[in-house]
C-alpha positions as CSV (number, residue, x, y, z in Angstrom):
1,M,38.8,4.1,-10.4
2,K,35.3,3.3,-11.5
3,L,32.5,3.5,-8.8
4,Q,28.9,2.5,-9.2
5,L,26.3,2.7,-6.5
6,F,23.2,0.6,-6.6
7,Y,20.6,3.0,-4.9
8,A,17.0,2.9,-3.9
9,P,15.2,6.0,-2.5
10,I,14.4,6.0,1.1
11,A,16.5,3.0,1.7
12,C,19.8,3.1,3.6
13,S,21.6,3.5,0.1
14,M,21.2,7.2,1.1
15,V,24.3,6.7,3.6
16,P,27.0,5.9,0.9
17,Y,25.6,8.5,-1.5
18,I,26.3,11.2,1.3
19,N,29.6,9.8,2.2
20,L,30.8,9.4,-1.5
21,T,29.6,13.1,-2.1
22,E,31.5,14.2,1.1
23,A,34.6,12.4,-0.2
24,G,34.5,14.3,-3.5
25,A,34.4,11.0,-5.4
26,E,33.1,10.5,-8.8
27,F,30.5,7.8,-8.9
28,E,27.7,6.6,-11.1
29,V,24.4,6.1,-9.5
30,L,22.3,3.0,-10.7
31,P,18.7,3.4,-9.4
32,V,17.0,0.2,-8.2
33,N,13.1,0.2,-8.3
34,M,12.4,-2.1,-5.4
35,G,8.7,-1.5,-5.9
36,K,9.1,-3.3,-9.2
37,G,11.2,-6.1,-7.6
38,Q,14.3,-5.1,-9.6
39,H,16.2,-6.1,-6.5
40,M,15.1,-9.7,-7.1
41,S,16.0,-9.8,-10.7
42,P,18.6,-12.4,-12.0
43,E,20.8,-9.6,-13.1
44,Y,20.8,-7.8,-9.7
45,L,21.3,-11.1,-7.8
46,K,24.5,-11.6,-9.6
47,V,25.6,-8.3,-8.1
48,N,24.3,-9.0,-4.6
49,P,22.7,-12.5,-3.9
50,K,21.4,-10.9,-0.6
51,H,19.0,-8.8,-2.8
52,K,19.6,-5.6,-0.8
53,V,20.7,-2.2,-1.4
54,P,23.1,-0.6,-1.4
55,V,26.0,-2.0,-3.4
56,L,29.0,-0.2,-4.1
57,V,30.9,-1.7,-7.1
58,I,34.5,-0.7,-7.1
59,D,36.3,-1.4,-10.6
60,G,33.8,-4.3,-11.0
61,E,34.1,-5.8,-7.5
62,P,30.8,-5.5,-5.4
63,L,31.0,-4.3,-1.8
64,T,27.9,-4.5,0.4
65,E,27.0,-3.4,3.9
66,N,27.1,0.2,4.9
67,V,29.8,-0.1,7.6
68,A,32.2,-1.8,5.3
69,M,31.6,0.9,2.8
70,A,32.4,3.6,5.2
71,V,35.7,1.9,6.3
72,W,36.7,1.5,2.6
73,M,35.7,5.2,1.9
74,S,37.8,6.5,4.8
75,R,40.9,4.5,3.6
76,T,40.5,5.5,0.0
77,F,39.7,9.2,0.6
78,P,41.6,10.0,3.8
79,A,41.4,13.8,3.2
80,A,37.5,13.6,3.8
81,K,38.0,12.5,7.3
82,L,34.9,10.1,7.2
83,L,36.2,8.4,10.4
84,P,38.3,9.8,13.3
85,A,42.0,9.7,12.9
86,D,42.6,8.5,16.5
87,P,42.6,4.6,16.4
88,M,40.4,4.2,19.4
89,K,37.9,6.8,18.3
90,E,37.9,5.1,14.8
91,V,36.8,1.7,16.1
92,K,34.2,3.4,18.4
93,A,32.9,5.0,15.2
94,I,32.7,1.7,13.6
95,S,31.0,0.3,16.7
96,L,28.4,3.1,16.6
97,M,27.7,2.4,12.8
98,S,27.4,-1.4,13.5
99,W,24.8,-0.5,16.2
100,F,22.8,1.6,13.8
101,A,23.0,-1.4,11.4
102,S,22.1,-4.1,13.9
103,G,20.2,-2.3,16.6
104,I,18.3,0.7,15.1
105,H,17.7,-0.5,11.4
106,P,15.7,-3.5,12.5
107,G,13.3,-1.4,14.4
108,L,12.6,0.6,11.3
109,T,11.7,-1.8,8.5
110,P,8.7,-3.5,10.5
111,N,7.0,-0.2,10.4
112,N,6.8,-0.3,6.6
113,S,6.5,-4.1,6.1
114,P,5.2,-5.9,9.2
115,K,4.2,-9.0,7.5
116,R,7.6,-9.8,6.7
117,F,8.2,-10.3,10.5
118,C,5.1,-12.1,11.5
119,D,2.3,-13.5,9.3
120,L,-0.1,-14.3,12.1
121,P,-3.6,-12.9,11.6
122,D,-4.0,-9.3,13.0
123,A,-0.3,-9.3,14.0
124,E,0.8,-6.2,12.1
125,E,0.1,-3.7,15.0
126,N,1.8,-5.8,17.5
127,V,4.9,-6.0,15.2
128,K,4.9,-2.2,14.8
129,Q,4.5,-1.7,18.5
130,C,7.4,-3.9,19.4
131,A,9.4,-2.2,16.7
132,Q,8.7,1.1,18.0
133,K,9.6,0.1,21.6
134,S,13.0,-0.8,20.3
135,L,13.4,2.4,18.3
136,D,12.3,4.5,21.5
137,E,14.9,3.0,23.5
138,N,17.7,3.3,20.9
139,F,16.9,6.8,19.9
140,G,17.1,7.8,23.6
141,I,20.5,6.4,23.7
142,A,21.4,8.4,20.7
143,D,19.9,11.5,22.0
144,A,21.9,11.3,25.0
145,M,25.1,10.9,23.1
146,L,24.3,14.0,21.1
147,A,23.6,16.3,24.0
148,G,25.6,19.3,23.8
149,R,27.2,18.2,20.6
150,E,27.0,19.0,16.9
151,W,28.3,15.6,15.6
152,F,28.9,12.2,17.3
153,F,32.7,12.9,17.2
154,D,34.7,16.2,17.1
155,H,33.8,16.6,13.3
156,Y,31.4,15.3,10.9
157,T,32.0,11.6,10.2
158,A,30.3,8.7,8.3
159,V,28.7,8.0,11.5
160,D,26.5,11.1,11.2
161,A,25.5,10.2,7.7
162,Y,24.2,6.7,8.9
163,F,22.3,8.1,12.0
164,F,20.8,10.8,9.7
165,W,19.3,8.1,7.6
166,T,18.0,6.1,10.5
167,F,16.2,9.2,12.1
168,I,14.9,10.7,8.8
169,R,13.6,7.3,8.0
170,A,11.8,7.2,11.4
171,T,10.2,10.6,10.7
172,R,8.5,9.2,7.6
173,F,6.5,6.7,9.4
174,E,3.2,7.1,11.4
175,L,4.6,6.2,14.8
176,K,1.5,5.4,17.0
177,Y,3.5,3.9,20.0
178,M,6.2,6.3,20.6
179,D,6.8,10.1,20.6
180,L,9.5,11.1,18.2
181,G,9.4,14.7,19.1
182,K,11.0,14.1,22.5
183,F,14.4,13.5,21.0
184,K,15.5,17.0,20.7
185,N,19.0,16.4,20.0
186,C,18.3,13.9,17.2
187,H,16.0,16.6,15.6
188,A,18.7,19.1,16.0
189,H,21.1,16.7,14.3
190,L,18.9,16.0,11.5
191,E,18.6,19.7,10.8
192,R,22.4,20.3,10.8
193,M,22.7,17.5,8.4
194,K,20.0,19.0,6.2
195,Q,22.2,22.0,5.7
196,R,25.1,20.0,4.3
197,P,25.4,20.3,0.6
198,S,26.0,16.5,0.3
199,V,22.6,15.9,2.0
200,Q,20.8,18.7,-0.1
201,K,22.2,16.9,-3.2
202,L,21.1,13.6,-1.9
203,L,17.5,14.8,-1.1
204,A,17.1,16.4,-4.6
205,F,18.4,13.2,-6.3
206,E,16.0,11.2,-4.2
207,K,13.0,13.2,-5.1
208,A,14.0,13.1,-8.8
209,T,14.4,9.3,-8.7
210,Q,11.1,8.7,-7.0
211,E,9.3,11.0,-9.6
212,A,11.0,9.1,-12.3
213,F,9.7,5.7,-10.8
214,A,6.2,7.1,-10.4
215,K,6.2,8.1,-14.2
216,A,7.4,4.6,-15.1
217,A,4.7,2.9,-13.0
């Protein structure tokens, strides 16, 4: 089996990188420099017309969307236990990842690119404020879920990798309209994730990729 992961630093392509590493899968990483618009190139659009990362190419067949990738990895590498074995817990895990994708992720991007969401004059700060209001609510829900727990389920799963990305991404913004520090359980989860070899490998790779992009600028 040949696996290729189209990856951009900081983006949610961090999630499948972690999960593939946790699964012990052999995969090739194909960095995408979004700062230079590589995600909009004709070559990349043939792989993913949605011009997003990540894309996991499985024996030449592109698969997009992190939730779908996690389900595929769980089925392909069952020993890694990337999703709970119990059927009800499995669908609840998929539900949580869907929430991260549709509920938390949309509150992150406006902090980086507010003009993509409203091009009215002087609207940028209002866009960020609304986005952070949504993040504040959703991280509060996640924080309550993590109370007294190490992971979202009885053991590490792909859910933890996805939430890790949402929270670490939030920590990299200047958040003027919310207090990220109050989410103690989310921060504790973040620190536990940073201790995992898969995440340490990811962060080292991310740094090296960013440095390579900077040199090529």
